[in-house]
mmCIF file of the C-alpha atoms, coordinates in Angstrom:
data_MODEL
# 
_entry.id   MODEL 
# 
loop_
_atom_site.group_PDB 
_atom_site.id 
_atom_site.type_symbol 
_atom_site.label_atom_id 
_atom_site.label_alt_id 
_atom_site.label_comp_id 
_atom_site.label_asym_id 
_atom_site.label_entity_id 
_atom_site.label_seq_id 
_atom_site.pdbx_PDB_ins_code 
_atom_site.Cartn_x 
_atom_site.Cartn_y 
_atom_site.Cartn_z 
_atom_site.occupancy 
_atom_site.B_iso_or_equiv 
_atom_site.pdbx_formal_charge 
_atom_site.auth_seq_id 
_atom_site.auth_comp_id 
_atom_site.auth_asym_id 
_atom_site.auth_atom_id 
_atom_site.pdbx_PDB_model_num 
ATOM 1  C CA . MET A 1 1  ? -68.489 14.587 2.948  1.00 0.00 ? 1  MET A CA 1 
ATOM 2  C CA . ALA A 1 2  ? -65.531 16.972 3.000  1.00 0.00 ? 2  ALA A CA 1 
ATOM 3  C CA . ALA A 1 3  ? -64.417 18.377 6.330  1.00 0.00 ? 3  ALA A CA 1 
ATOM 4  C CA . LYS A 1 4  ? -64.877 22.082 6.897  1.00 0.00 ? 4  LYS A CA 1 
ATOM 5  C CA . PRO A 1 5  ? -61.704 24.154 7.096  1.00 0.00 ? 5  PRO A CA 1 
ATOM 6  C CA . PRO A 1 6  ? -60.596 25.336 10.534 1.00 0.00 ? 6  PRO A CA 1 
ATOM 7  C CA . VAL A 1 7  ? -62.927 28.029 11.850 1.00 0.00 ? 7  VAL A CA 1 
ATOM 8  C CA . THR A 1 8  ? -60.270 30.728 11.555 1.00 0.00 ? 8  THR A CA 1 
ATOM 9  C CA . LEU A 1 9  ? -59.874 29.953 7.849  1.00 0.00 ? 9  LEU A CA 1 
ATOM 10 C CA . GLN A 1 10 ? -63.568 30.046 7.034  1.00 0.00 ? 10 GLN A CA 1 
ATOM 11 C CA . GLU A 1 11 ? -64.773 32.817 4.768  1.00 0.00 ? 11 GLU A CA 1 
ATOM 12 C CA . ASN A 1 12 ? -66.819 34.560 7.464  1.00 0.00 ? 12 ASN A CA 1 
ATOM 13 C CA . TRP A 1 13 ? -64.193 34.403 10.228 1.00 0.00 ? 13 TRP A CA 1 
ATOM 14 C CA . LYS A 1 14 ? -63.108 38.053 10.059 1.00 0.00 ? 14 LYS A CA 1 
ATOM 15 C CA . SER A 1 15 ? -66.425 39.528 8.952  1.00 0.00 ? 15 SER A CA 1 
ATOM 16 C CA . THR A 1 16 ? -68.828 37.730 11.288 1.00 0.00 ? 16 THR A CA 1 
ATOM 17 C CA . LEU A 1 17 ? -67.384 35.168 13.676 1.00 0.00 ? 17 LEU A CA 1 
ATOM 18 C CA . LEU A 1 18 ? -64.410 37.060 15.118 1.00 0.00 ? 18 LEU A CA 1 
ATOM 19 C CA . PRO A 1 19 ? -66.387 40.279 15.757 1.00 0.00 ? 19 PRO A CA 1 
ATOM 20 C CA . TRP A 1 20 ? -69.105 38.242 17.471 1.00 0.00 ? 20 TRP A CA 1 
ATOM 21 C CA . LEU A 1 21 ? -66.540 36.369 19.558 1.00 0.00 ? 21 LEU A CA 1 
ATOM 22 C CA . ASP A 1 22 ? -64.832 39.638 20.546 1.00 0.00 ? 22 ASP A CA 1 
ATOM 23 C CA . ARG A 1 23 ? -68.173 41.111 21.622 1.00 0.00 ? 23 ARG A CA 1 
ATOM 24 C CA . VAL A 1 24 ? -69.050 38.038 23.693 1.00 0.00 ? 24 VAL A CA 1 
ATOM 25 C CA . ALA A 1 25 ? -65.616 38.114 25.353 1.00 0.00 ? 25 ALA A CA 1 
ATOM 26 C CA . GLU A 1 26 ? -66.109 41.796 26.125 1.00 0.00 ? 26 GLU A CA 1 
ATOM 27 C CA . GLN A 1 27 ? -69.543 41.178 27.656 1.00 0.00 ? 27 GLN A CA 1 
ATOM 28 C CA . LEU A 1 28 ? -68.153 38.338 29.782 1.00 0.00 ? 28 LEU A CA 1 
ATOM 29 C CA . ASP A 1 29 ? -65.162 40.475 30.811 1.00 0.00 ? 29 ASP A CA 1 
ATOM 30 C CA . VAL A 1 30 ? -62.671 37.945 29.424 1.00 0.00 ? 30 VAL A CA 1 
ATOM 31 C CA . SER A 1 31 ? -61.312 40.037 26.558 1.00 0.00 ? 31 SER A CA 1 
ATOM 32 C CA . GLY A 1 32 ? -57.704 39.322 27.510 1.00 0.00 ? 32 GLY A CA 1 
ATOM 33 C CA . VAL A 1 33 ? -58.061 35.544 27.366 1.00 0.00 ? 33 VAL A CA 1 
ATOM 34 C CA . ASP A 1 34 ? -55.890 33.866 24.760 1.00 0.00 ? 34 ASP A CA 1 
ATOM 35 C CA . LEU A 1 35 ? -58.312 31.577 22.937 1.00 0.00 ? 35 LEU A CA 1 
ATOM 36 C CA . ASP A 1 36 ? -57.311 29.065 20.282 1.00 0.00 ? 36 ASP A CA 1 
ATOM 37 C CA . VAL A 1 37 ? -60.674 28.642 18.556 1.00 0.00 ? 37 VAL A CA 1 
ATOM 38 C CA . ASP A 1 38 ? -59.436 25.912 16.231 1.00 0.00 ? 38 ASP A CA 1 
ATOM 39 C CA . ARG A 1 39 ? -58.031 23.862 19.142 1.00 0.00 ? 39 ARG A CA 1 
ATOM 40 C CA . VAL A 1 40 ? -61.314 24.034 21.033 1.00 0.00 ? 40 VAL A CA 1 
ATOM 41 C CA . HIS A 1 41 ? -63.191 22.955 17.898 1.00 0.00 ? 41 HIS A CA 1 
ATOM 42 C CA . LEU A 1 42 ? -60.848 20.020 17.424 1.00 0.00 ? 42 LEU A CA 1 
ATOM 43 C CA . MET A 1 43 ? -61.444 18.879 21.015 1.00 0.00 ? 43 MET A CA 1 
ATOM 44 C CA . THR A 1 44 ? -65.226 19.293 20.819 1.00 0.00 ? 44 THR A CA 1 
ATOM 45 C CA . GLY A 1 45 ? -65.214 17.319 17.571 1.00 0.00 ? 45 GLY A CA 1 
ATOM 46 C CA . VAL A 1 46 ? -63.510 14.424 19.343 1.00 0.00 ? 46 VAL A CA 1 
ATOM 47 C CA . VAL A 1 47 ? -66.170 14.552 22.059 1.00 0.00 ? 47 VAL A CA 1 
ATOM 48 C CA . ALA A 1 48 ? -69.042 14.815 19.577 1.00 0.00 ? 48 ALA A CA 1 
ATOM 49 C CA . GLU A 1 49 ? -67.829 11.740 17.701 1.00 0.00 ? 49 GLU A CA 1 
ATOM 50 C CA . GLY A 1 50 ? -66.545 9.761  20.677 1.00 0.00 ? 50 GLY A CA 1 
ATOM 51 C CA . VAL A 1 51 ? -69.329 10.345 23.186 1.00 0.00 ? 51 VAL A CA 1 
ATOM 52 C CA . GLN A 1 52 ? -72.303 12.349 21.949 1.00 0.00 ? 52 GLN A CA 1 
ATOM 53 C CA . ARG A 1 53 ? -72.734 15.661 20.161 1.00 0.00 ? 53 ARG A CA 1 
ATOM 54 C CA . SER A 1 54 ? -74.607 17.167 23.098 1.00 0.00 ? 54 SER A CA 1 
ATOM 55 C CA . MET A 1 55 ? -71.542 16.701 25.308 1.00 0.00 ? 55 MET A CA 1 
ATOM 56 C CA . ALA A 1 56 ? -69.300 18.851 23.065 1.00 0.00 ? 56 ALA A CA 1 
ATOM 57 C CA . PRO A 1 57 ? -70.420 22.216 24.516 1.00 0.00 ? 57 PRO A CA 1 
ATOM 58 C CA . ILE A 1 58 ? -70.333 20.751 28.022 1.00 0.00 ? 58 ILE A CA 1 
ATOM 59 C CA . SER A 1 59 ? -66.742 19.644 27.473 1.00 0.00 ? 59 SER A CA 1 
ATOM 60 C CA . ALA A 1 60 ? -65.878 23.167 26.280 1.00 0.00 ? 60 ALA A CA 1 
ATOM 61 C CA . PHE A 1 61 ? -67.382 24.583 29.477 1.00 0.00 ? 61 PHE A CA 1 
ATOM 62 C CA . LEU A 1 62 ? -65.315 22.172 31.589 1.00 0.00 ? 62 LEU A CA 1 
ATOM 63 C CA . VAL A 1 63 ? -62.158 23.071 29.664 1.00 0.00 ? 63 VAL A CA 1 
ATOM 64 C CA . GLY A 1 64 ? -62.906 26.730 30.357 1.00 0.00 ? 64 GLY A CA 1 
ATOM 65 C CA . ALA A 1 65 ? -63.271 25.983 34.056 1.00 0.00 ? 65 ALA A CA 1 
ATOM 66 C CA . ALA A 1 66 ? -59.947 24.117 34.041 1.00 0.00 ? 66 ALA A CA 1 
ATOM 67 C CA . VAL A 1 67 ? -58.236 27.016 32.282 1.00 0.00 ? 67 VAL A CA 1 
ATOM 68 C CA . ALA A 1 68 ? -59.719 29.418 34.833 1.00 0.00 ? 68 ALA A CA 1 
ATOM 69 C CA . ARG A 1 69 ? -58.116 27.291 37.548 1.00 0.00 ? 69 ARG A CA 1 
ATOM 70 C CA . GLY A 1 70 ? -54.709 27.515 35.881 1.00 0.00 ? 70 GLY A CA 1 
ATOM 71 C CA . ALA A 1 71 ? -54.490 24.705 33.325 1.00 0.00 ? 71 ALA A CA 1 
ATOM 72 C CA . SER A 1 72 ? -53.292 25.567 29.850 1.00 0.00 ? 72 SER A CA 1 
ATOM 73 C CA . LEU A 1 73 ? -55.856 25.299 27.074 1.00 0.00 ? 73 LEU A CA 1 
ATOM 74 C CA . GLU A 1 74 ? -53.762 22.597 25.410 1.00 0.00 ? 74 GLU A CA 1 
ATOM 75 C CA . GLU A 1 75 ? -53.466 20.405 28.505 1.00 0.00 ? 75 GLU A CA 1 
ATOM 76 C CA . ALA A 1 76 ? -57.173 20.759 29.296 1.00 0.00 ? 76 ALA A CA 1 
ATOM 77 C CA . CYS A 1 77 ? -58.220 19.884 25.716 1.00 0.00 ? 77 CYS A CA 1 
ATOM 78 C CA . ALA A 1 78 ? -55.771 16.980 25.628 1.00 0.00 ? 78 ALA A CA 1 
ATOM 79 C CA . ALA A 1 79 ? -57.131 15.617 28.930 1.00 0.00 ? 79 ALA A CA 1 
ATOM 80 C CA . VAL A 1 80 ? -60.694 15.639 27.579 1.00 0.00 ? 80 VAL A CA 1 
ATOM 81 C CA . GLU A 1 81 ? -59.525 13.878 24.406 1.00 0.00 ? 81 GLU A CA 1 
ATOM 82 C CA . VAL A 1 82 ? -57.683 11.198 26.388 1.00 0.00 ? 82 VAL A CA 1 
ATOM 83 C CA . VAL A 1 83 ? -60.735 10.462 28.536 1.00 0.00 ? 83 VAL A CA 1 
ATOM 84 C CA . THR A 1 84 ? -62.946 10.410 25.446 1.00 0.00 ? 84 THR A CA 1 
ATOM 85 C CA . ARG A 1 85 ? -60.672 8.054  23.523 1.00 0.00 ? 85 ARG A CA 1 
ATOM 86 C CA . GLU A 1 86 ? -60.285 5.737  26.527 1.00 0.00 ? 86 GLU A CA 1 
ATOM 87 C CA . ARG A 1 87 ? -64.046 5.620  27.052 1.00 0.00 ? 87 ARG A CA 1 
ATOM 88 C CA . ALA A 1 88 ? -65.350 2.093  27.087 1.00 0.00 ? 88 ALA A CA 1 
ATOM 89 C CA . PRO A 1 89 ? -67.814 1.408  24.265 1.00 0.00 ? 89 PRO A CA 1 
ATOM 90 C CA . ALA A 1 90 ? -71.405 1.767  25.418 1.00 0.00 ? 90 ALA A CA 1 
# 
């Protein structure tokens, strides 16, 4: 099964996904936040494969909380990936 292209390169990025994301950011009053959608998807993919799919959105929430406290998106995503990759097999 071929991997999907990064979200920002998908056909519906500009027509559907980006406008939706902008509207959500506006409603949450976080319009000025610099979000790297593809980086977040990469990190949640690591979690989905390394732990469980249901933990991917939870990890994104925790990354958001870390960023709100001052971490960079990259360092927060990288920290989640390190913990996930170091996770002892169940």
